[in-house]
N, C-alpha and C positions, 0 to 999 in steps of 0.2 A: 504494499499500499504506499503510495506516494503522499508524503505529508510535507507542506510547505507553509511555514509560518511567516506572516508579513510583519516587516519591521515598522509598524504603525502604533503610535501611542494615542489613545483616546481618553477623554476625561470631561469632567463638568467644571464650570466656573459660574459663580453666582455674583452678579453685579447689577447695578441700576441702569436702566435705559429710560429716558424721559421720565424719570421719577418712579419707575416701577421696577420691582425686583424681578430679575429674570434668570432662570437656570438654563445656561447655554452649554451645547455639546460642541466639542472640538476634536480634531485629529491633527497630528503632527508627525513628521518624519524628516530625518536628515539633520544636518547642521551647516552653520554658515550664514550667509545672507537671507534674512527672512523673506519668503515669498508667501504673501497673504492671498488665498484664493476665495473668490466669491461666487457662490452657486447661481443658477438660473432661477426664474420664477417658478414656483410650485415644487421645486426639487430640493436637493440637499447636498451635503459634503461628499456623498458617495460618487459623485460625478468626477471627482479628482482622484479616484483610486488609482488610476494609471500613473499620475504624477507622484503620488505618495509612494508608489512602489518602483520608481524609477531610479536605478543606482546612478546613472549619469546626472540626474538632476539633483538628488539628495546628497551627492557627494560634496557639493559646494553650496547648497541651499537648505534652509530650514523650511520646508513646506508646511504651512499652517492653514487649515481649513475650519470654518465653523458653520454650523446650522443656525440660520437666523431664528429668533423666536417664532413660534408657530410651525417651523420646518423641521423635518427629519426627527432627530432625537432630542431637540430642544423643546421645552414646554412653552405654551403660551403663558402670558403673564396672569396672575390671579385676577379673576373676574371676567375672563376672556368670554364666557358664556353669555354674557349681558350685553355684548357689543358686536358690531360687524368689523371684521378685520380688513383694514385698508392700509396698505403701505404708502407713505409720503416720503418726499425727498428729505425732509428734516429728520424724520424717524430713521430713515436708511443711513444717513450720514452718521448720525449720533450712535446708532447701533454699531457701526464699524469702528468708530473712534473709541467708543467705551470698551469694546472688546479688546482693542489694542492696549488701552490703558490697564485693563484688568490682568492682561497676560504680559504686560510690560514688553510690548513689541515696538521697537523703535525703528523708524524709517525703513519700513519694508518696502519691497516691490509689491504693489497691489495689482492683482489681476482679476478681473470679473468678466462674466459672460452674460449676454443678453440684458436682463435688468442689471447684472453686475457690470456689464460693459457701459451701460448708461451711467450707473452710479460713479464709476471712475472719473467721468466727466465732471460731475458735481464735485468730487474730491479735488479735481485739478483747479476748479474755480474757487473752492471755499478754503482749502487747507493744503496747498501743494507742499508746504514746508514739512509736512508730517511723512512724506514718501520720498524714497530714493528715485522711484520711477512708476509709471502707471501703464498697465497694459490692458486695452479694451479688446475683448472678444466679441464680434458681432455687434459693434457699437455704432449707433446712429443717434442723432439729436432728437429724433421723434419717430414713432411708427403709428400708423392709422390701424385701428382694429379691422381684421379682415374676416372676422367671425362674430357670431352672436355671443357676447360675454354671459348673457343670462343662462346659457346651457351649462356653464361651469359650476353652478350651484343651484340645483333643483331637487325637490324631493322624489320626482318621478323618473330620474335617470341615475346611473352609477357614475358619480362625479370623477372617481379616479380614471375610469375607462374613458370617458369623455375627454378629460384632460390629456390622457395619453394619445387618444385618437386625433385631437387637434394638433399636437406637435409632431406626430408620427411622420408627416410628410417633410418636416424640416431636417430629418436625418439625411446625410448624404447617401447617394446610391451605392457607394462602394464600401459602406460601413460593414464590418464583420457582423454576422447574425448575433452572436453572443453579445456584442457590445451594443448593437442596436436595441435589442430586447431588454437589456439591463437599464439602458437609458430610459426606455419607456416605463419599465417596472417602477422606477423611482417616481414618476409622475402618477402611476396607478395608486401609490401609497400616500399621496398627499392629503393633508387634513381638509375637511369640508370647508369650501369657500376660500382656502388660502391662495390657490393659483389666481382666482378671480381678484382677490385683494391686492396680490402683487401686480396685477395688470392695471390696477388703478394708477400705480406709479408709472408703469411702462408705457401705457397708451394715453395718458392724459396729464396727471399732476407733475410728473417728472420731465415734461417737455422742455427742451433747452434750445429751441429754435430761437435765433436772435441773440443768444447769450454765449454760445460756444466760441465766438470770435474773441471773447476775452480771455481765453485760456492762454497762459504764458508758458510755453514750453521750455523757456530758459530757467524757470523757477523749478520745474519738474518735467522731465522728458515724458513724451506720450507716444506709445507704440499701438497701432491698431491692426489686429489679425482677423480677417473675415473669411469665412468659408464660402467657396464658389457657389454651393447650392443652398442658398437660404433666401426665402421669400418673405421672412419677417423683417430682418435687417439685411437688405440686399447688398451686394458688393456696391452697387451705385450709391446706396445711402451712406456707406462708409467713405467711398470716394468723395462724396460731397462734404462729409465731415472734415476729411483730411484737407480739402481745398480751403475750408474756412479757418483752420487752425494752423498758423505758421510754425513750421518745425515738427508737426506731427508726422510720424513715419508709418506708412500703410503697406501691408502685404495681403494680397488675396491668396487664399489657400486652395489650390485646385483639388477637387473631389470631395471636400469637406462640406458639412452642412452647419446647422445652427449650434451643434453641441460638440465641437471639435475635441475637447478633452475627454469625453466619455464615449463618443460614438466610434472614434478611431485613435485611441491615446498615443500609439507609437508613431503614427503619421503626424499627429499634432506635435509631438516632442521634437520632430525633425524640424518644424518651423519655430518653435519656442526656443530651443537651446541657442540657436544663433542670435536671437534677440537679446536674451540674457547676457551673452558674451559681450554684445555691443554696449549694452548698459554698463557693464563693468569696465570695458575698454574706454569708453567714453569719460567715466568718472576718473579713470587714471590719467586722462589726458587733460583734465581741467585743473 
């Protein structure tokens, strides 16, 4: 019998976000420069399993991932049953910074996908000094809803299966079957109304049109990596974003979709590792 133990450490940290005590789950692997990874809407830290288990990455980076409250193995705050969950820009940014403070993570490279790719733009605008660099996966200033959000939280349908069905077409056509279905399984397990609440930020409240031009990449470098097969944040959306932000560096990843780090981890790492090397090289040249 083949047994393989993964060198990932998991745990819980309790701290306040927006004045409410939260119990947050995190996972970490490796040592060196912190790389803080932010999951997509309606999913959790498991999306970064390929990075956490990458010897090439963890040799020089401490990969740190956490489940946002309401997601994965993190709990909602007390009183959650009395309210509708809605993610806002202010709550999202405060959650990230509060986690960094609680875990004493200083100047990480922060990388987020989808809603995480949007929030790194907010971080670039609001607190660039807190980060060594920012990496946006599937990043755009705005996205228009292309589906009926009401289907994401109804008593007459299976919410998890609907969420997975909506995102299934966003996975690249070359993704291995195992990774494709594991990516969708994470969506099938989301809490009721959580994916819909995240999209409140992604499709409306977190809109950055007209503001991304103020991002100053001399204060914090910004790298954009976008999969070729994505109709949520299309390559054209990321190209438009890069044109608006002087100094932003964009790469379109052939064959990949909306979830590059989970749908094809090894292919994604081939794009990510050179970016991380550029970040370190450029720091040494300043």
